[in-house]
Phi, psi and omega in degrees: 000124184238324188242319185203169185290342176300331177291324177294316178301318182298321179297313181289328178294329177285316185279319185221075184307130177092347184299322178252021180075184176279173186299319181295317180293319179297320180295319182291318186277324188238305191297309180295312179300321184280310186285320185272321187247359178062038184288106184291327182294315179291326177297316180295321179297316180294315180300318180293324182292322184268348186308318181296344184250009182253131171236103184249120176240109180283161180298326180297327179282320184282321184232067182295341183278355181299142177290172184294150171241123184245128178261133181230126177262124175247123183242157182208141176284151177293148172290166187302308181293323178296318179294321179296319177295316179303313182295322178296315179292321180301313181296315181295313184286328178298317178297319179298318179293317180299319179295316180298317181294320179296324183276322188242348184090161184296317185296331183259012182247014186298323181296317178296318180296313181296323177296319179296313181293326178300315180296322177294319179296318179296322177298321178296322181289304179184125182306332183289351174281348179275142177270055179235133186301314183290333178289325181296340182275352181267100184265051177213144178211116181297322182288322177297320177295322177299316178299318183287341171280323185287317185301310180300323178298316181291321180293326176297335178271011179064032176281152170246127201236134170257130177243118182253137170216147177283338189256119180294329177294328177291320178299322178295323178291320177296319179302317179300318180293322178295320178297319180297327181266002179056043176263122181290136182211164169238163185218136178226110176227182178295341180268356181294121184281319181247089183299315182298321180295319179296318180292316182294329178300321178282314182299326183284346181094001178291335177228136180260355178236133180235112178272126187225132174274153184303310185293325185279329188221016181292335179221164171083003179249143174245103185235058182288354173294334180278147174235003180222134178236131177244118174268103186291318179233125181294151180246154181301323187266113181296334179295327179292317177297320179297320178297321179296312180298328183282359169296330179258325185266082183209175182305130184110343178281130180240008179239149173301142182250134179246128181246115179260129174250122181262123179225155176263141188287143174059032180237183179301335181294322177296323179292326180295321179299319179294321181289333175300322179297326179290325177289325174298320179296324178299312181291312183294329180294335179267321184281331185211171181273165170083017179282163179295144179259100179204158181294149189235359178266158176291123184245175177299324178293323176299316181298319178301318179293318183296327183258022177295146177291162180295000000 
């Protein structure tokens, strides 16, 4: 379960059809009360019902010998032109989202909402990741400059670094900067033809920086040679970020692992970090006791916060 309780229902519907009722009944009895209204009583009932069929072994229990993993958030304000573009897109997309919600309702406007938030996130990363003519003319990115300040410092400390981004266009922009600075790197994206060669280039020590896209390398890699992970752009799902960091923090790792999250100040990225905590609460509230009691679905108030001006 990564995003919502419907994923939990789907698992049980496959394994034990009817155990949690049909989808409509499950939504009425559990999902809406828990996700929308933070109903602690229904959450406890659901947790108790599935408990006999759950075997949860956390990484801390299985690999207690793992060294520490430390998360560090590095933030930076947007540059002037970047901020102006962000505000322009925010105003345009907020109006588009409001119209969609008025016409179709919140539940049926998710595609419009996600498209709006995607454009804001891309602006935070680098305007050139947007397929907009005026955005392509803005050759500045506060976050990219932050990364380029951070990488040489870490490399001087003999760190081996994984850099994750969801956007392949962003990875290409980072690649250009590494080439200008003559920093050896490897790259793994969906377009990488020889995956093994890219991985071995990093593992062998020929490259100390490994650029990885979420889809190509978010899971299934064992990269314990790395001791530093940089999440260039935060993701809605905290489990995805954890999986990325765990490419380095896994059995076989003998060094402390540092995970840097790069975010832009007073933007949608700061709101995403807060929403990640709510998704963690959703999972922990079902798997264990003592989770925070708060609503977990995207609400009208959430949208207002996400589209706040700079």
